[in-house]
C-alpha angles and dihedrals in degrees: 000000000000091000091052091051091050091049092050091048091051091049091050091051090048091048089051091051091048091050091051091048091049091050091049092050089049091052092049092050093047093048091049095051095040092058091062094050124085134199093191107106092202111091091203099052096035093059091239093116089060091051096047108149105176136025147167114218128199129179113217119210133203102199104311095337122097098230100175147359118219126200130196101201139191130191114205090192092056100028089228138129131201145152126248125186127192116195143176121259111279091036129091135186138209107201126188137187128196143171111265115258094006130107128209094033100095117136110202133192112323098175136017135169134161095293110022147027134187141179130235115263130267108227132219093025099149092104101019134079122240128188132201146190143152143224115226126208133188116207088339095308117120114247109172153312118254118199111208099189135236138282 
Protein backbone atom coordinates (compact mmCIF):
# COMPACT_ATOMS: atom_id res chain seq x y z
CA UNK A 1 0.00 0.00 0.00
CA UNK A 2 2.85 2.38 0.83
CA UNK A 3 4.45 1.69 -2.54
CA UNK A 4 1.19 2.50 -4.29
CA UNK A 5 0.88 5.82 -2.41
CA UNK A 6 4.47 6.77 -3.35
CA UNK A 7 3.80 5.89 -6.97
CA UNK A 8 0.63 8.01 -7.03
CA UNK A 9 2.47 10.95 -5.43
CA UNK A 10 5.23 10.70 -8.03
CA UNK A 11 2.66 10.62 -10.84
CA UNK A 12 0.92 13.72 -9.43
CA UNK A 13 4.24 15.60 -9.28
CA UNK A 14 5.02 14.54 -12.84
CA UNK A 15 1.53 15.59 -14.02
CA UNK A 16 2.05 19.00 -12.37
CA UNK A 17 5.39 19.45 -14.14
CA UNK A 18 3.84 18.40 -17.45
CA UNK A 19 0.98 20.87 -16.98
CA UNK A 20 3.43 23.69 -16.26
CA UNK A 21 5.50 22.75 -19.32
CA UNK A 22 2.39 22.66 -21.51
CA UNK A 23 1.29 26.07 -20.24
CA UNK A 24 4.75 27.54 -20.90
CA UNK A 25 4.77 26.17 -24.44
CA UNK A 26 1.29 27.61 -24.97
CA UNK A 27 2.43 31.03 -23.78
CA UNK A 28 5.45 30.97 -26.07
CA UNK A 29 3.33 30.00 -29.06
CA UNK A 30 0.73 32.68 -28.30
CA UNK A 31 3.35 35.38 -27.84
CA UNK A 32 5.06 34.41 -31.09
CA UNK A 33 1.91 34.53 -33.18
CA UNK A 34 0.49 37.63 -31.51
CA UNK A 35 3.55 39.69 -32.39
CA UNK A 36 2.87 39.20 -36.11
CA UNK A 37 -0.78 40.24 -35.84
CA UNK A 38 -1.96 43.83 -35.98
CA UNK A 39 -5.12 45.61 -34.95
CA UNK A 40 -4.12 48.84 -36.74
CA UNK A 41 -6.30 49.10 -39.87
CA UNK A 42 -3.82 51.46 -41.58
CA UNK A 43 -1.28 49.50 -43.68
CA UNK A 44 1.21 52.38 -43.52
CA UNK A 45 1.30 52.90 -39.75
CA UNK A 46 0.92 49.21 -38.86
CA UNK A 47 4.09 48.23 -40.72
CA UNK A 48 2.14 45.86 -42.98
CA UNK A 49 2.95 47.87 -46.12
CA UNK A 50 6.66 47.28 -45.48
CA UNK A 51 6.06 43.54 -45.12
CA UNK A 52 3.88 43.19 -48.24
CA UNK A 53 4.43 39.72 -49.69
CA UNK A 54 2.03 39.45 -52.64
CA UNK A 55 0.34 41.89 -54.99
CA UNK A 56 -1.60 42.36 -58.21
CA UNK A 57 -0.65 45.51 -60.16
CA UNK A 58 -2.68 47.27 -62.86
CA UNK A 59 -1.81 50.42 -64.80
CA UNK A 60 -4.82 52.66 -65.46
CA UNK A 61 -4.85 54.80 -68.61
CA UNK A 62 -6.65 57.98 -69.55
CA UNK A 63 -6.42 57.92 -73.34
CA UNK A 64 -2.75 57.20 -74.02
CA UNK A 65 -1.51 58.50 -70.66
CA UNK A 66 -0.85 56.19 -67.73
CA UNK A 67 -2.79 58.12 -65.10
CA UNK A 68 -2.49 55.70 -62.18
CA UNK A 69 -1.14 52.39 -60.95
CA UNK A 70 -3.31 50.31 -58.61
CA UNK A 71 -2.08 47.55 -56.28
CA UNK A 72 -4.06 44.84 -54.49
CA UNK A 73 -1.67 43.89 -51.68
CA UNK A 74 -1.29 41.17 -49.06
CA UNK A 75 1.04 40.98 -46.06
CA UNK A 76 1.80 37.43 -44.90
CA UNK A 77 3.37 38.82 -41.69
CA UNK A 78 0.19 40.71 -40.79
CA UNK A 79 -2.38 38.46 -42.48
CA UNK A 80 -3.96 41.54 -44.06
CA UNK A 81 -5.03 42.71 -47.51
CA UNK A 82 -5.64 46.22 -48.92
CA UNK A 83 -5.59 48.36 -52.08
CA UNK A 84 -3.15 51.20 -52.80
CA UNK A 85 -3.34 53.54 -55.82
CA UNK A 86 -0.66 55.98 -57.02
CA UNK A 87 -1.80 58.64 -59.52
CA UNK A 88 -0.62 61.70 -61.43
CA UNK A 89 -1.47 65.24 -60.24
CA UNK A 90 -4.98 66.22 -61.33
CA UNK A 91 -6.21 62.66 -60.83
CA UNK A 92 -7.71 61.05 -57.76
CA UNK A 93 -8.76 57.54 -56.83
CA UNK A 94 -11.30 55.88 -54.60
CA UNK A 95 -10.07 52.33 -53.93
CA UNK A 96 -11.99 49.58 -52.16
CA UNK A 97 -11.29 46.05 -50.89
CA UNK A 98 -13.82 43.37 -49.89
CA UNK A 99 -14.15 39.73 -48.93
CA UNK A 100 -15.02 37.59 -51.92
CA UNK A 101 -18.70 36.54 -52.12
CA UNK A 102 -19.75 38.65 -49.13
CA UNK A 103 -21.72 41.86 -49.03
CA UNK A 104 -21.50 44.62 -46.49
CA UNK A 105 -17.79 44.11 -45.86
CA UNK A 106 -16.32 46.71 -48.23
CA UNK A 107 -13.49 48.84 -46.93
CA UNK A 108 -13.26 52.03 -48.94
CA UNK A 109 -10.64 54.75 -49.19
CA UNK A 110 -9.04 55.45 -45.84
CA UNK A 111 -6.45 57.95 -46.98
CA UNK A 112 -5.94 60.10 -50.03
CA UNK A 113 -3.61 62.95 -50.93
CA UNK A 114 -2.49 64.52 -54.22
CA UNK A 115 -0.57 61.42 -55.41
CA UNK A 116 -1.90 58.32 -53.61
CA UNK A 117 -4.85 56.67 -51.89
CA UNK A 118 -5.28 53.43 -49.96
CA UNK A 119 -7.90 51.45 -48.09
CA UNK A 120 -7.90 50.14 -44.58
CA UNK A 121 -6.86 46.50 -44.25
CA UNK A 122 -8.98 43.37 -44.21
CA UNK A 123 -7.79 41.21 -41.28
CA UNK A 124 -7.31 37.44 -40.88
CA UNK A 125 -6.79 36.91 -44.61
CA UNK A 126 -4.44 33.90 -44.43
CA UNK A 127 -7.23 31.49 -45.41
CA UNK A 128 -9.75 33.85 -47.00
CA UNK A 129 -10.02 35.54 -50.39
CA UNK A 130 -10.12 39.31 -50.75
CA UNK A 131 -10.81 41.34 -53.89
CA UNK A 132 -10.01 44.90 -54.84
CA UNK A 133 -10.56 47.67 -57.32
CA UNK A 134 -10.63 51.43 -57.69
CA UNK A 135 -12.58 54.30 -59.22
CA UNK A 136 -10.43 56.90 -61.00
CA UNK A 137 -11.28 60.57 -61.44
CA UNK A 138 -9.67 63.39 -63.45
CA UNK A 139 -10.18 66.91 -62.07
CA UNK A 140 -13.20 65.57 -60.19
CA UNK A 141 -14.83 63.94 -63.25
CA UNK A 142 -15.37 60.18 -63.09
CA UNK A 143 -13.24 58.19 -65.58
CA UNK A 144 -13.61 54.47 -64.84
CA UNK A 145 -13.65 51.51 -62.49
CA UNK A 146 -10.66 49.15 -62.53
CA UNK A 147 -11.13 45.68 -61.06
CA UNK A 148 -7.85 44.31 -59.71
CA UNK A 149 -8.93 40.75 -59.02
CA UNK A 150 -8.93 38.47 -55.99
CA UNK A 151 -6.44 36.33 -54.07
